[in-house]
C-alpha positions in Angstrom: -38.1 6.0 -11.0 -34.4 5.3 -11.1 -34.9 2.1 -9.1 -37.1 0.7 -11.8 -34.7 1.5 -14.6 -31.4 0.3 -12.9 -31.5 -3.0 -14.8 -31.3 -1.1 -18.0 -28.3 1.1 -17.0 -24.9 0.2 -18.3 -21.9 -0.2 -15.9 -20.9 3.4 -16.1 -24.4 4.7 -15.4 -24.8 2.5 -12.4 -21.3 3.5 -11.1 -22.1 7.2 -11.6 -25.4 6.8 -9.9 -24.1 5.2 -6.7 -21.1 7.6 -6.7 -23.5 10.6 -6.8 -25.4 9.1 -3.9 -22.2 8.6 -2.0 -21.0 12.2 -2.6 -24.4 13.5 -1.3 -24.3 10.9 1.6 -27.7 9.8 0.3 -28.4 6.2 1.3 -31.4 4.7 -0.4 -31.5 1.0 0.5 -33.8 -0.2 -2.3 -31.8 1.8 -4.8 -28.5 0.4 -3.5 -29.8 -3.1 -3.6 -31.0 -2.7 -7.2 -27.6 -1.3 -8.2 -25.8 -4.2 -6.4 -28.0 -6.9 -8.0 -27.5 -5.4 -11.5 -23.8 -4.8 -11.0 -23.0 -8.3 -9.9 -24.4 -9.6 -13.1 -22.3 -7.4 -15.3 -19.3 -6.6 -13.2 -16.9 -8.3 -15.6 -17.8 -5.7 -18.2 -17.0 -2.7 -15.8 -14.1 -0.4 -16.6 -11.4 0.2 -14.0 -12.8 3.6 -12.9 -16.3 2.1 -12.6 -14.9 -0.6 -10.3 -13.0 1.9 -8.1 -15.9 4.4 -8.0 -18.3 1.7 -6.9 -16.0 0.4 -4.2 -15.4 3.9 -3.0 -19.1 4.6 -2.9 -19.8 1.4 -0.9 -17.3 2.6 1.7 -18.6 6.2 1.8 -22.1 4.9 2.4 -21.0 2.1 4.8 -22.7 -0.3 2.5 -21.3 -3.8 3.1 -22.7 -5.9 0.3 -20.2 -8.7 0.5 -21.1 -10.5 -2.7 -20.8 -7.2 -4.6 -17.5 -6.3 -2.8 -16.1 -9.8 -3.7 -17.1 -9.4 -7.3 -15.5 -6.0 -7.5 -12.3 -7.5 -6.0 -12.3 -10.3 -8.6 -12.9 -8.0 -11.5 -10.4 -5.4 -10.3 -7.6 -8.0 -10.3 -8.2 -8.8 -13.9 -8.0 -5.1 -14.8 -5.4 -3.9 -12.4 -3.1 -2.7 -15.1 -5.9 -0.4 -16.3 -6.2 1.3 -12.9 -5.1 4.9 -12.7 -3.2 6.0 -9.5 -6.5 7.5 -8.2 -8.3 4.2 -8.9 -5.6 2.2 -7.0 -5.7 4.5 -4.0 -9.5 4.8 -3.9 -9.9 1.0 -4.1 -7.5 0.1 -1.3 -9.0 2.9 0.8 -12.5 1.6 0.2 -11.7 -1.9 1.3 -9.9 -0.7 4.4 -12.7 1.6 5.3 -15.1 -1.3 5.0 -12.7 -3.4 7.2 -12.3 -6.0 4.4 -8.8 -7.4 3.8 -8.7 -9.2 0.5 -5.1 -10.4 0.3 -5.0 -11.2 -3.5 -6.5 -7.8 -4.3 -4.2 -6.0 -1.9 -1.1 -7.7 -3.4 -2.2 -6.7 -6.9 -2.8 -3.1 -5.8 0.6 -3.0 -4.0 2.5 -4.3 -7.0 0.7 -1.9 -9.3 1.2 1.1 -7.0 4.9 0.8 -6.5 6.1 2.0 -9.9 3.9 5.2 -10.1 4.6 6.0 -6.4 8.4 5.8 -7.0 8.0 7.8 -10.2 6.2 10.6 -8.2 2.9 10.1 -10.0 0.7 9.7 -6.9 -1.1 12.8 -5.7 -0.9 13.7 -2.0 -4.4 12.4 -1.4 -3.5 9.1 -3.0 -0.4 8.7 -0.9 -2.2 9.5 2.3 -5.2 7.3 1.5 -2.9 4.4 0.7 -0.8 4.6 3.8 -4.0 5.1 5.9 -5.4 1.9 4.3 -2.3 0.0 5.2 -2.5 1.1 8.9 -6.3 0.5 9.1 -5.8 -3.1 7.8 -2.7 -3.5 10.0 -0.5 -4.4 7.0 3.1 -3.5 7.2 4.2 -3.8 3.6 7.9 -2.7 3.7 8.5 -1.8 0.0 5.2 0.1 -0.3 5.7 2.0 3.0 9.3 2.9 2.0 8.1 4.2 -1.4 5.2 6.2 0.2 7.6 7.7 2.7 10.1 8.8 0.0 7.3 10.2 -2.2 5.4 11.9 0.6 8.3 13.9 2.0 8.8 15.8 -1.3 5.0 16.5 -1.5 4.2 17.5 2.1 3.8 21.2 1.3 0.8 20.2 -0.9 -0.8 18.0 1.7 -4.0 19.3 3.3 -4.8 18.9 7.0 -6.6 15.6 6.5 -3.7 14.1 4.5 -1.2 15.3 7.1 -3.1 14.0 10.1 -3.9 10.6 8.4 -0.3 10.1 7.3 1.0 10.9 10.8 -1.6 8.5 12.3 -0.7 5.7 9.9 3.0 6.0 10.4 2.5 5.8 14.2 0.1 2.9 13.9 2.5 1.0 11.7 5.5 1.8 14.0 7.4 3.4 11.1 10.6 5.0 12.4 11.2 7.7 9.8 12.4 10.7 11.8 13.0 13.0 8.7 9.5 12.3 7.5 8.1 12.9 11.0 9.9 16.2 11.3 8.7 17.2 7.8 5.1 16.4 8.8 5.5 18.5 11.9 6.8 21.5 9.9 4.1 21.2 7.3 1.4 20.8 10.0 2.5 23.8 11.9 2.0 26.0 8.8 -1.6 24.8 8.4 -2.8 24.2 12.0 -5.3 27.1 11.6 -7.1 24.9 9.1 -7.1 21.7 11.2 -10.4 20.4 12.6 -10.7 18.9 16.1 -10.1 15.3 14.9 -7.1 16.2 12.9 -5.5 18.1 15.8 -6.2 15.1 18.1 -4.9 12.6 15.5 -1.6 14.5 15.0 -0.9 14.9 18.7 -1.7 11.2 19.3 0.6 10.1 16.5 3.6 11.9 18.0 2.8 10.7 21.5 2.3 7.1 20.5 5.8 7.1 19.2 7.2 9.0 22.1 8.2 12.0 19.9 8.3 15.1 22.0 8.2 17.7 19.3 7.6 20.8 21.5 7.1 23.4 18.7 4.4 21.2 17.2 2.8 20.3 20.5 2.7 24.0 21.7 1.1 24.9 18.3 -1.5 22.2 18.6 -2.3 23.3 22.2 -2.9 26.8 21.0 -4.9 25.7 17.9 -7.0 23.3 20.0 -8.5 26.1 22.0 -10.3 27.4 19.0 -12.5 24.3 18.2 -12.6 23.0 21.8 -16.4 23.1 21.9 -16.4 20.5 19.1 -14.3 18.0 21.1 -16.1 14.8 21.9 -15.2 12.4 24.7 -12.6 10.6 22.7 -11.0 13.8 21.5 -10.7 15.1 25.0 -9.3 11.8 26.3 -6.8 11.3 23.4 -5.6 14.9 23.6 -5.1 14.8 27.4 -3.3 11.4 27.1 -1.0 12.7 24.3 0.2 15.7 26.2 0.5 13.8 29.5 2.4 10.9 28.0 4.9 13.4 26.6 5.0 15.4 29.8 3.9 18.6 28.2 1.9 20.7 30.7 0.0 23.4 28.9 -2.3 24.9 31.5 -4.7 26.7 29.2 -5.2 23.5 27.2 -5.7 21.4 30.3 -8.2 23.9 31.7 -10.1 23.8 28.5 -10.1 20.0 28.3 -11.3 19.6 31.9 -14.1 22.2 31.3 -15.1 20.3 28.2 -15.0 16.9 29.9 -17.0 17.6 33.1 -20.4 18.3 31.4 -19.9 15.3 29.1 -18.5 12.8 31.5 -21.6 10.5 31.0 -20.6 10.2 27.3 -17.2 8.8 28.2 -16.6 5.1 27.7 -14.5 3.3 30.3 -11.4 3.6 28.2 -11.9 7.4 27.8 -12.4 7.8 31.6 -9.3 5.7 32.3 -7.2 7.6 29.8 -8.4 11.0 31.0 -7.9 10.2 34.7 -4.4 8.8 34.0 -3.5 11.9 31.9 -4.5 14.4 34.5 -3.0 12.6 37.5 0.7 13.4 36.9 0.0 16.9 35.6 
């Protein structure tokens, strides 16, 4: 079996194995433990892509092997100049997704990311993942945020729904006041709202409401688009959407009717915060 042979795998084979498991969302605890044990012993030999792929896989599988994560961070810092733009973005995303703030690693990634971001070498996904990581870790890195904002505005037409929603959410969370970028995100989002899933619609509405940005064309488009996947809205999605529209004083009757119809049969699933937000949202409307 693969588990029995893991000790004989080289760094790339182990990284490829755990990456394949992550892509398939296949979590085999004994296999992961065998890979972790073998990887810790040879992590210093791992190439940059092996390190970033292993970190990404740990995050995708919600696999918090702290000794392995620490060894990846230490090895990554010694090879940071070998990291591609995708390696940099994947690594910072992975640590953020795992809720692990490693300041020395973060500083290394930030310093190494700035030149290629400024040069326009980061792909849309890399830009979105990096700013999402900053927001998730609650790190407001001025130079990095400024460079991401400048690079993103030129590439927004190539952003997919997930990248647009995550970037909007991150900017709101980090209190970034970049109105031209916000307007550009709104314009790009409106062109692709038919592709947005429930969570992405909710995230986008929340990000504008959290900053008090009453962009009526976007909000009306979101209200219309949200009716399509309304059956997929969970308690938090209902609460956040209702709160977003209410806080911006946007009363869209079809949306509110759909939200209330979705909320009533699921009220037992609402946590206290969701109940409070939903009640507050509907009261003034």
